[in-house]
C-alpha positions in Angstrom: 0.0 0.0 0.0 1.3 3.4 -1.0 1.7 6.2 1.6 -0.9 8.3 -0.3 -3.5 5.5 -0.1 -2.7 4.9 3.5 -3.2 8.6 4.4 -6.4 8.7 2.4 -7.8 5.6 4.3 -6.7 7.2 7.6 -8.6 10.3 6.8 -11.7 8.3 6.0 -11.4 6.4 9.3 -11.0 9.6 11.3 -14.0 11.2 9.5 -16.1 8.2 10.3 -14.9 8.2 14.0 -15.7 11.9 14.5 -18.9 11.5 12.6 -20.1 8.8 15.0 -18.9 10.9 18.0 -20.7 14.0 16.8 -23.8 12.0 16.1 -23.8 10.8 19.7 -23.0 14.2 21.4 -24.6 16.6 18.9 -27.7 14.8 17.5 -29.6 16.6 14.7 -32.5 14.1 14.6 -34.9 12.5 17.0 -33.0 9.2 16.6 -29.8 11.0 17.3 -31.2 12.4 20.5 -32.1 8.8 21.6 -28.5 7.7 20.9 -27.2 10.6 22.9 -29.4 9.7 25.9 -28.3 6.0 25.6 -24.7 7.2 25.5 -25.1 9.2 28.7 -26.8 6.3 30.4 -23.8 4.1 29.6 -21.5 6.8 31.1 -23.6 6.8 34.2 -23.4 3.0 34.4 -19.6 3.0 34.1 -19.2 5.8 36.7 -21.6 4.3 39.2 -20.2 0.8 38.7 -16.6 2.0 39.2 -17.6 3.9 42.3 -19.5 0.9 43.7 -16.8 -1.6 42.9 -13.6 0.2 41.8 -11.5 -3.0 41.7 -12.6 -3.9 38.1 -11.7 -0.4 36.8 -8.4 -0.1 38.7 -7.2 -3.6 37.7 -8.0 -2.9 34.0 -6.2 0.5 34.3 -3.2 -1.2 35.8 -3.0 -3.7 32.9 -3.5 -0.9 30.3 -0.7 1.2 31.8 1.6 -1.8 32.1 0.9 -2.8 28.5 1.5 0.7 27.1 4.7 1.0 29.0 6.0 -2.3 27.8 4.7 -2.2 24.2 4.5 1.5 23.3 7.5 2.6 25.4 5.6 5.1 27.5 3.0 5.0 30.2 -0.5 6.2 29.2 -1.1 7.0 32.9 -4.8 6.3 32.7 -6.0 7.4 36.2 -7.2 4.9 38.8 -10.7 5.3 40.3 -11.3 6.8 43.7 -11.6 3.9 46.3 -14.2 4.8 48.9 -15.4 2.0 51.2 -19.0 1.4 52.2 -20.0 2.6 55.7 -21.1 -0.5 57.6 -23.2 -0.2 60.7 -22.7 -1.8 64.0 -24.9 -4.9 63.2 -22.9 -5.7 60.1 -19.4 -4.8 61.2 -19.6 -5.7 64.8 -18.6 -3.3 67.7 -20.0 -1.8 70.8 -23.4 -0.4 71.6 -23.7 1.9 74.6 -26.6 3.8 76.1 -26.1 6.7 78.4 -28.6 8.7 80.5 -28.0 12.4 80.8 -28.9 14.1 84.1 -30.8 17.2 83.3 -32.1 17.9 86.8 -30.2 21.1 87.1 -30.8 22.3 83.5 -33.7 24.5 82.6 -36.1 23.2 79.9 -35.1 26.0 77.4 -31.4 25.0 77.6 -31.8 21.2 77.5 -31.7 20.9 73.7 -28.5 22.9 73.3 -26.9 21.1 76.2 -27.5 17.6 74.9 -26.4 18.7 71.4 -23.2 20.0 72.9 -22.5 16.8 74.8 -23.2 14.7 71.7 -20.7 16.8 69.7 -18.1 16.5 72.4 -18.5 12.7 72.5 -18.2 12.4 68.7 -14.9 14.5 68.7 -13.5 12.6 71.7 -14.1 9.2 70.0 -12.7 10.5 66.7 -9.6 11.7 68.4 -8.8 8.1 69.3 -9.1 6.8 65.8 -12.7 5.4 65.8 -14.1 6.6 62.5 -17.7 7.6 62.0 -19.1 6.9 65.5 -22.9 7.0 65.5 -24.0 9.2 68.4 -27.8 9.8 68.7 -30.0 11.5 71.3 -33.4 10.3 72.3 -35.9 11.9 74.7 -38.4 9.7 76.5 -40.6 11.8 78.8 -38.3 13.9 80.9 -35.3 11.6 80.4 -32.6 12.2 77.8 -30.5 9.3 76.5 -27.4 9.2 74.3 -27.0 6.1 72.1 -23.4 5.5 71.1 -22.6 2.9 68.4 -18.9 2.3 67.8 -18.4 0.0 64.8 -15.2 -2.0 64.9 -14.7 -1.5 68.7 -15.2 -4.8 70.4 -13.6 -3.9 73.8 -16.4 -2.4 75.9 -14.1 -1.2 78.6 -12.0 0.6 76.1 -15.1 2.2 74.5 -16.3 3.4 77.9 -12.8 4.9 78.6 -12.9 6.7 75.2 -16.2 8.4 76.0 -15.5 9.3 79.6 -18.0 11.0 81.9 -18.1 14.8 81.3 -16.5 17.2 78.8 -13.6 19.3 80.2 -13.5 23.1 79.5 -10.2 24.9 80.3 -8.8 28.4 80.0 -5.1 28.5 79.5 -2.4 31.2 79.2 1.0 31.2 77.5 3.7 29.3 79.3 6.8 31.4 79.7 8.5 29.3 82.2 11.9 27.9 81.1 12.4 24.2 81.1 13.9 22.7 84.2 17.6 22.0 84.5 19.0 18.5 84.1 19.5 16.4 87.2 23.0 15.3 88.1 22.2 11.7 86.8 20.8 13.1 83.6 23.8 15.4 83.0 26.2 12.5 83.7 24.4 10.2 81.2 24.4 13.0 78.6 28.1 13.6 78.9 28.9 9.8 78.8 26.7 9.3 75.7 28.3 12.2 73.8 31.8 11.1 74.8 31.0 7.7 73.3 29.6 9.3 70.2 32.8 11.4 69.8 35.0 8.3 70.2 32.9 6.4 67.6 33.1 9.3 65.1 36.9 9.6 65.5 37.3 5.9 64.8 35.1 6.0 61.7 36.9 9.1 60.4 40.2 7.2 60.8 38.9 4.2 58.9 37.5 6.5 56.1 40.9 8.4 55.8 42.8 5.1 55.7 41.0 4.0 52.5 38.2 1.8 53.8 35.0 1.6 51.7 33.1 4.7 52.6 29.8 3.4 51.3 30.1 0.2 53.3 31.1 2.2 56.4 28.0 4.5 56.0 25.7 1.5 55.4 26.9 -0.3 58.5 27.4 2.6 61.0 25.5 5.8 60.1 22.8 6.9 62.5 21.0 8.7 59.6 18.4 6.0 58.8 17.2 8.0 55.7 20.6 7.7 53.9 22.0 4.4 55.2 20.4 2.4 52.4 22.2 4.6 49.8 25.6 4.6 51.5 25.2 8.0 53.1 24.4 9.8 49.9 23.0 13.3 50.6 22.8 14.2 46.8 23.3 17.8 46.0 22.9 20.3 48.9 22.8 24.1 48.8 23.9 26.6 51.5 20.3 27.3 52.3 19.4 23.6 52.7 19.2 21.4 55.8 23.0 20.7 55.7 24.1 24.3 55.4 26.2 24.0 58.6 28.3 21.2 57.0 28.8 23.2 53.8 29.9 26.3 55.8 32.5 24.2 57.7 33.6 22.5 54.5 34.1 25.9 52.7 36.0 27.4 55.7 38.9 25.1 55.0 40.7 24.6 51.7 38.3 22.8 49.4 39.0 19.1 49.2 39.1 17.5 45.7 36.3 15.4 44.4 36.1 11.9 45.9 38.2 13.0 49.0 37.1 12.5 52.6 37.2 15.8 54.7 40.1 15.2 57.1 38.2 16.4 60.2 34.9 15.8 61.9 32.1 18.3 60.9 29.4 19.1 63.4 25.8 20.4 63.5 22.8 20.0 65.8 22.5 16.4 64.9 25.9 15.4 66.0 29.2 14.4 64.2 29.6 13.9 60.4 32.3 12.1 58.5 31.9 13.7 55.0 33.2 12.8 51.5 33.0 15.5 48.9 31.7 14.1 45.6 31.6 17.3 43.5 29.7 20.6 42.9 27.6 22.3 40.3 25.8 25.6 39.6 22.0 25.6 39.5 20.7 29.0 38.8 21.0 32.3 40.6 19.9 33.6 44.0 19.2 37.2 44.5 19.1 39.7 47.4 16.6 42.6 47.2 14.7 45.2 49.2 11.2 46.4 48.5 8.5 48.9 49.3 5.0 47.4 49.3 2.0 49.7 48.9 -1.1 47.6 49.4 -4.8 48.5 48.9 -8.2 47.5 50.1 -8.9 44.0 48.8 -5.3 42.9 48.4 -4.1 39.9 50.3 -3.2 40.5 53.9 -3.8 44.2 53.6 -5.6 46.3 56.2 -5.3 49.6 54.4 -8.5 51.4 53.1 -6.8 53.1 50.2 -8.1 52.3 46.7 -6.1 50.5 44.1 -5.6 53.7 42.0 -4.4 55.5 45.1 -1.9 52.7 45.9 -0.6 52.7 42.3 -0.2 56.5 42.3 1.8 56.4 45.6 3.9 53.5 44.4 4.8 55.4 41.2 5.7 58.5 43.2 8.0 56.5 45.5 9.6 54.7 42.5 10.4 58.1 41.1 12.0 59.3 44.3 13.9 56.1 45.3 17.7 55.9 45.0 20.1 53.3 46.6 20.9 55.9 49.3 17.3 56.7 50.4 15.6 53.4 49.7 15.8 52.1 53.2 14.3 55.3 54.7 11.4 55.3 52.1 10.6 51.7 53.0 10.6 52.5 56.7 8.2 55.4 56.2 5.9 54.0 53.6 6.0 50.2 53.2 2.9 48.2 54.1 5.1 45.1 54.7 5.5 45.6 58.5 7.8 42.6 58.8 10.5 44.2 56.5 9.8 47.9 56.9 11.9 48.2 60.0 14.9 46.8 58.2 14.5 49.1 55.2 12.5 46.6 53.2 15.3 44.1 53.2 14.2 40.6 52.0 17.6 39.1 52.3 18.7 36.3 49.9 16.1 34.2 48.1 16.2 31.5 45.5 14.0 30.9 42.5 10.5 29.8 43.4 10.6 31.5 46.8 8.7 34.7 45.8 5.5 35.1 43.8 6.3 34.9 40.1 5.7 38.6 39.1 8.0 39.8 41.9 10.6 37.2 41.0 10.6 37.9 37.3 10.9 41.6 37.8 13.8 41.2 40.2 15.5 38.8 37.8 15.3 41.4 35.0 17.0 44.1 37.2 20.8 44.7 37.3 22.4 44.7 40.7 22.0 48.2 42.2 19.0 49.0 40.0 15.5 50.0 41.1 12.3 49.3 39.2 11.1 52.3 37.2 7.5 51.1 37.3 5.8 49.4 40.3 5.3 45.6 40.1 1.8 44.3 40.9 1.2 41.1 42.8 -1.7 39.8 44.9 -0.3 41.8 47.9 -0.3 45.2 46.2 2.3 47.2 44.3 6.1 46.8 44.9 9.0 49.1 44.3 12.0 46.7 44.1 15.7 47.4 44.7 18.0 44.6 43.7 21.0 44.8 46.0 23.0 41.7 45.1 23.1 38.4 43.1 25.2 35.3 43.1 25.2 31.8 41.5 23.6 29.0 43.5 26.3 26.4 44.1 25.2 22.9 45.1 27.6 20.4 46.7 27.3 16.6 46.3 28.1 15.0 49.7 28.2 11.6 51.3 28.2 11.3 55.1 28.4 9.1 58.1 26.3 10.5 60.9 26.9 9.8 64.6 24.1 11.3 66.7 24.7 13.3 69.9 22.1 13.8 72.7 20.9 17.1 73.9 19.1 18.3 77.1 15.8 18.1 75.1 16.2 14.3 75.0 15.9 14.3 78.8 13.7 17.3 79.4 11.0 17.7 76.6 10.2 21.2 75.5 7.7 23.0 77.8 4.1 23.1 76.8 3.0 26.2 75.0 0.1 26.7 77.3 -0.3 26.4 81.1 -3.5 25.9 83.1 -5.3 28.5 85.0 -7.8 28.0 87.8 -10.6 29.1 85.5 -12.5 26.2 83.9 -15.9 25.2 82.8 -17.4 25.0 86.3 -17.1 28.8 86.6 -18.8 29.5 83.2 -22.4 30.4 83.8 -23.4 30.3 80.1 -22.4 31.2 76.6 -24.8 32.6 73.9 -24.6 33.7 70.3 -24.8 37.5 69.7 -24.0 39.9 66.9 -21.5 42.8 66.6 -23.5 46.1 66.7 -21.5 47.6 63.8 -20.5 44.7 61.5 -23.4 42.3 62.5 -20.9 39.4 62.6 -21.7 36.5 64.9 -19.9 36.3 68.2 -20.0 34.1 71.2 -20.6 35.9 74.6 -19.3 34.3 77.8 -20.8 35.0 81.3 -19.0 33.7 84.4 -20.2 33.2 88.0 -18.8 35.4 90.8 -15.7 33.2 91.3 -15.1 33.1 87.6 -15.4 36.9 87.3 -12.5 37.4 89.7 -10.4 34.7 88.1 -11.0 36.0 84.6 -10.1 39.6 85.7 -6.8 38.3 87.1 -6.1 36.3 83.9 -6.9 39.2 81.5 -5.0 41.7 83.7 -1.7 39.8 83.3 -2.2 38.9 79.7 -3.1 42.3 78.0 -1.9 42.1 74.4 -1.3 38.3 74.7 -3.5 35.3 73.8 -5.6 33.3 76.2 -6.7 29.9 74.8 -10.0 28.1 75.4 -9.6 24.3 75.4 -12.4 21.8 75.2 -11.3 18.2 75.9 -7.7 19.1 75.4 -8.2 20.8 72.0 -7.9 24.5 71.5 -11.2 25.7 70.1 -10.5 29.5 70.3 -7.4 31.6 71.0 -8.5 35.2 71.4 -6.1 38.0 72.2 -6.8 40.1 75.3 -7.1 43.8 74.5 -7.9 45.1 78.0 -8.7 43.9 81.5 -12.1 42.4 81.8 -13.6 42.8 85.2 -17.3 42.5 84.6 -17.3 38.7 84.2 -18.3 38.9 80.6 -16.3 38.3 77.5 -16.8 38.1 73.7 -15.1 35.6 71.4 -14.9 36.8 67.8 -13.2 35.1 64.9 -15.0 35.6 61.6 -17.5 33.0 62.6 -20.5 31.9 60.5 -23.8 31.7 62.4 -23.5 27.9 62.4 -20.0 28.0 63.7 -20.9 30.5 66.4 -23.8 28.2 67.5 -21.6 25.2 67.5 -19.0 26.9 69.7 -21.6 28.1 72.1 -22.9 24.5 72.3 -19.4 23.2 73.0 -18.8 25.7 75.7 -22.1 25.1 77.4 -21.6 21.4 77.2 -18.3 21.7 79.1 -19.7 24.3 81.5 -23.1 23.0 82.4 -23.4 20.2 84.9 -24.7 17.5 82.5 -23.3 14.3 83.8 -23.9 11.1 81.8 -24.3 7.7 83.3 -23.9 4.4 81.5 -27.2 2.5 81.5 -26.7 -0.5 79.2 -23.8 -1.9 77.2 -23.7 -4.6 74.5 -20.9 -6.1 72.4 -21.8 -7.1 68.9 -19.3 -9.8 67.6 -17.6 -9.5 64.2 -18.8 -13.0 63.4 -22.4 -12.1 63.9 -21.9 -9.0 61.8 -20.4 -11.0 59.0 -23.1 -13.6 59.1 -25.8 -10.9 58.9 -24.1 -9.2 56.0 -23.7 -12.5 54.1 -27.3 -13.4 54.7 -28.5 -10.0 53.5 -26.4 -10.1 50.4 -27.6 -13.7 49.6 -31.2 -12.7 50.1 -30.7 -9.7 47.8 -29.0 -11.8 45.1 -31.7 -14.5 45.2 -34.4 -11.8 45.0 -32.6 -10.1 42.1 -32.2 -13.4 40.1 -35.9 -14.4 40.6 -37.0 -11.0 39.4 -34.7 -11.2 36.4 -36.0 -14.7 35.5 -39.6 -13.6 35.7 -39.1 -10.5 33.6 -37.3 -12.4 30.9 -39.8 -15.3 30.7 -42.9 -13.1 30.9 -42.0 -9.9 29.0 -39.2 -11.0 26.6 -37.5 -8.1 25.1 -39.0 -5.4 27.4 -38.1 -7.7 30.3 -34.5 -7.8 29.1 -34.5 -4.0 29.0 -36.0 -3.9 32.5 -33.2 -6.2 33.7 -30.6 -3.8 32.2 -32.3 -0.9 33.9 -32.4 -2.8 37.1 -28.6 -3.4 36.9 -28.1 0.4 36.4 -30.5 1.1 39.2 -28.5 -1.2 41.6 -25.2 0.4 40.6 -26.5 4.0 41.0 -28.0 3.1 44.4 -24.8 1.7 45.7 -22.8 4.7 44.4 -25.2 7.0 46.2 -24.7 5.1 49.4 -20.9 5.7 49.1 -21.3 9.4 48.1 -23.6 10.6 50.9 -22.4 8.3 52.7 -25.1 6.0 54.0 -24.3 3.8 57.0 -25.6 0.4 55.9 -27.4 -1.6 58.5 -29.6 -4.7 58.3 -32.7 -2.6 58.2 -31.0 -0.5 55.5 -30.4 -3.6 53.4 -34.1 -4.5 53.9 -35.0 -1.2 52.4 -32.6 -1.8 49.4 -34.0 -5.3 48.7 -37.6 -4.0 49.0 -36.8 -1.2 46.6 -35.6 -3.7 44.0 -39.1 -5.1 43.7 -40.6 -1.6 43.6 -38.2 -0.7 40.8 -39.5 -3.5 38.7 -43.1 -2.7 39.6 -42.9 0.6 37.6 -41.6 -1.4 34.6 -44.5 -3.9 34.9 -47.1 -1.1 34.8 -45.4 0.4 31.7 -45.1 -3.0 29.9 -48.7 -3.9 30.6 -49.8 -0.5 29.1 -47.6 -1.2 26.1 -49.2 -4.6 25.5 -52.7 -3.0 25.7 -51.8 -0.4 23.2 -50.3 -2.9 20.8 -53.4 -5.1 21.0 -55.5 -2.1 20.1 -53.6 -1.9 16.9 -51.2 0.9 17.5 -47.7 1.0 15.9 -44.8 0.0 18.0 -43.4 3.5 18.4 -46.8 5.0 19.1 -47.6 2.2 21.6 -44.3 2.9 23.4 -45.0 6.6 23.9 -48.6 6.0 24.9 -47.7 3.2 27.3 -45.2 5.4 29.2 -47.6 8.3 29.2 -50.6 6.3 30.6 -48.4 4.5 33.2 -46.8 7.6 34.5 -49.7 8.9 36.8 -49.9 5.5 38.5 -46.1 5.3 39.0 -46.0 8.8 40.3 -48.8 8.4 42.8 -47.7 5.1 44.1 -44.1 6.2 44.6 -45.2 9.5 46.1 -47.3 7.7 48.8 -44.3 5.5 49.5 -42.0 8.5 49.9 -44.5 10.1 52.3 -44.4 7.0 54.4 -40.6 7.0 54.3 -40.5 10.6 55.5 -42.9 9.8 58.4 -40.9 6.8 59.4 -37.6 8.7 59.2 -38.6 11.6 61.4 -40.7 9.8 63.9 -39.1 6.4 64.4 -35.9 5.0 66.1 -32.5 4.7 64.4 -33.1 1.1 63.1 -36.3 2.2 61.3 -34.7 5.4 60.0 -32.1 3.3 58.1 -34.8 1.3 56.5 -36.8 4.4 55.6 -33.8 6.3 54.2 -32.6 3.5 51.9 -36.1 2.8 50.8 -36.6 6.5 50.0 -33.4 6.6 47.9 -34.4 3.4 46.1 -37.9 4.8 45.2 -36.4 8.0 43.8 -33.8 6.1 41.8 -36.4 3.5 40.6 -38.5 6.3 39.1 -35.4 7.5 37.1 -34.6 3.9 36.0 -38.1 3.1 34.9 -39.1 6.4 33.2 -35.7 7.5 31.8 -33.5 4.4 31.5 -36.1 1.9 30.4 -37.8 4.3 28.1 -34.6 5.3 26.4 -33.4 1.8 25.9 -36.8 0.7 24.5 -36.8 3.6 22.1 -33.3 2.6 21.0 -33.8 -1.1 20.4 -37.3 -0.7 18.9 -35.7 1.3 16.1 -33.5 -1.7 15.0 -35.2 -3.9 12.4 -34.4 -7.3 14.1 -36.2 -6.1 17.2 -39.6 -5.3 15.7 -41.2 -8.7 15.9 -44.4 -9.0 17.8 -43.0 -12.2 19.3 -40.6 -10.0 21.4 -43.4 -7.8 22.7 -46.7 -9.9 22.6 -45.7 -13.6 23.0 -48.4 -16.0 22.0 -50.2 -13.5 19.6 -49.5 -12.4 16.0 -45.9 -13.2 15.0 -45.8 -10.8 12.1 -43.7 -7.7 11.9 -44.6 -4.6 13.7 -44.9 -1.6 11.5 -42.8 1.5 12.5 -45.5 3.9 11.3 -48.8 4.0 9.4 -52.5 3.7 10.4 -53.8 1.4 13.1 -54.1 -2.2 12.1 -56.6 -4.9 13.1 -55.8 -8.1 14.9 -55.5 -11.3 12.9 -56.7 -14.5 14.3 
């Protein structure tokens, strides 16, 4: 075959491919719109199936990527699908079921709802902090008694579960800890000195071996305390003077540079300990620059508190750029720069490497000569910059190998002091916390009110911490760290932090939960074994599979081709349902599985109504296409009304029943909604598609046992033949 004919054939093939694709995505005819709808249904099936069971997609992708790399010479890098597990409930996975009673005897009726919600939130966070994912914590009120029902899937040790939950939330107020760490004891100091003397002796011995010609890579592999490089023979790769081994490079450069492949003839030291270093070589990798700047920000720029407009900022920046010289630049920066962190130093940014600054700033600095100032301000997200490039130098990187011998420090014996220290103020002195709004900005805030003892303590704390932060901890976690602006002696405080209304309510609930006396007492406990959970899950899956197969068999035998379409729609229905369970996510329980299995039958019920209407219309003499449309039209009111009543029942069950019934109602409701989509949209589209193909127009496929002739696609009504 000649190249010309090959190219001509390739063009025809491409035109045919794009023609098919355009006919699917951009249909110009009713038949084309049907193909597009079918194409979208296939995409939905692929996505929902991959989400429900990603193993088939990911294993196929792995084979494709492996084949392309071995056959084509490059990896196609087809992405793997997101793997998200199903959430299994306590009865399927096993775990612990606890019921607590909350003592509300000292809580007014108006505050009970907020108090119990706060306790529930604290318990959820407390259990999550110990690695128990997705605990199910519910509240239930029976008469005047409040209960908390805690289901911990996967936790089989009841005593451990009780320990995780505890008894009452802990609210604490803490201030910064400025106390220095304690001094080492005599025993600790002696142990520190003995350990470091041994480390020095070991390092000297290894240096002597390295200098005598021993295999450096073998020495590093066998003796280095740096576990991250032992496997590579102590290879640190190329390091710059601004990297983690800058101290070693400075010491290396302070002596006469050793030649490539030579061991440095002395021990090098840094905060880690001793290093025996072999110099492997060096290279240049770009240029680092030193610069100063004057930042003029404006309202709306990042991290800017100025109220000047953007035009005003640009005008001021241009004025300063015209005035700036190397001699007065530092003074102009001190007087005008919005960058408070560098203004005191004359705008000095020190040395920086490529990629450190935002790109417009870095590109402008790169274009300047040393000693030059930008003639026109440079705009970034932070405002307008006047830049003075003060120096530049090449970035030299040094390839090193090392053997590291660690030393101990005092921090190994005395850990760093905690950032926060306790005060005597805690949740027991907090009278209440409520949500209020700032009078000027209308932003949500949380107001605190203390009892008389708390007023005195809070006044003392704020008095000695003016201008400093005071942290509020709930169950050991800082939930707010406000800064004290003045002494607060009235026993009232406000916490502000750009809260949304929901966040402010949640914070108030947490504070009240820690402050109000809401003790909880364990009433009942129950351990659900993993074996029981697995047996229940297996039985549920088996029941669902048997029910599904029976429905499939019935539909195929009784309805033939429409039954096959219904089976395909049922498969899509199942995949979409399971995908929704993962996306929400839905915690699957035995009652939830019952709702899913029941919804399978209801999904087929809609198809049966449609197919019976279809048969009636065909027997009356309608054409196939007309009968399809009329069958769906006449069946829709019945499907709509029956499913609507089921949805109403699901809503009533969900909002008025216990947790077990809620799971059943929720999965059944989802199934009903998806079944309406599968019956009306999926089945209808697929029937429209296949009925347009000539081999699928036989009456035998739609009306078994009656006329076996060909159904006409259009034309007047016909009469039955006997």
